[in-house]
N, C-alpha and C positions, 0 to 999 in steps of 0.2 A: 504494500500500500504506500503510495507516495506521501511524503511528509511536506505538506504545503501550508498548513495552518500554523499560526504561532500564538503563543500565550505570553503576555507581558504581565509581570507581577512584581510587587515590591516586597522585599523580605529584609529582615535584620541582617546586616553584612556578616556578623559573627556566626549566626545560624547558617547562612549560606556557605561560609567557609568550612564550618564543621561538617555539614552535610556533604559537601564536595570531597572532603577528606575521607569520610566514611565510605561513600560510594566509589571513590577512586581506589580505595584499598580492596574493593570488591571487583575492580576492573571495569567499572562503568562510569559514565558521566552523569552529572545531575540531570541532564535532559533525558537520558535513558532511564534513570530511576523514576523520574516523573511520569514517563510514558508507561512504565510498568505499573505504577500506582493507578494511572487512569484505566489501563486495561483490566487490572484486578477489580477496580471499582465497578466497571461495567459487568464483569462476571458475577460479582457479588450483589449487584443491584443497589449499591450504596457504598458507603465507606467500607474498606476492606478490613476494618478492625472495630472493636467495640469502643464507643465514646460514652463515658459516664464520669461522674464526679467520684473521686476516691473517697472511701469511708475509712476513717481511722477510729481506733478506740480512744476513750477519753484521755488516757495517759499519753498517747502519741500526740493528740491534739494539744494538750497542755505543754508538751515539750516543744512543739513547733511554735506555739505562741511565745514561749519563753525565749526561743532562739530569735524570733523576729524582734522581740523587745530588746534583746541584747544588741542585735545589728542596728537597731534604730537609736541606740544609746539611752533607752528608757530604764535600763537596769545594768549594773556592772557585770562583766563577764570575768570569771575566774581565769587566771593564767598561771602557768607553772614553768619552772626553769628546766624541768626534765620530765620524761615519761614516768620515771620512778616516783617523782614527787606527786605527779597526778594520780598514779595508782595508790599511793599512800593516802592521799586525801579521799579517794573513793572508798578505801577500806575503813575509814573512820566513821 
């Protein structure tokens, strides 16, 4: 089948570079990978993977919230001089 149609899209440059690296390691271009995605979508009659919101238990959600607060500077993050110091603190 002749390839005469084109798709123009905007993506985050870092995401594009990472995807090109991954697909390059598989021996294909980003264009070839996108064509595979489109063919698989047609075969599946929709997205070729499940799309849904992840569900986490309350402990995991609390840990993610804590990490976000640390990254935002809303709460201090512990730091250690070595892995052994970190493990010692965890054992306490």
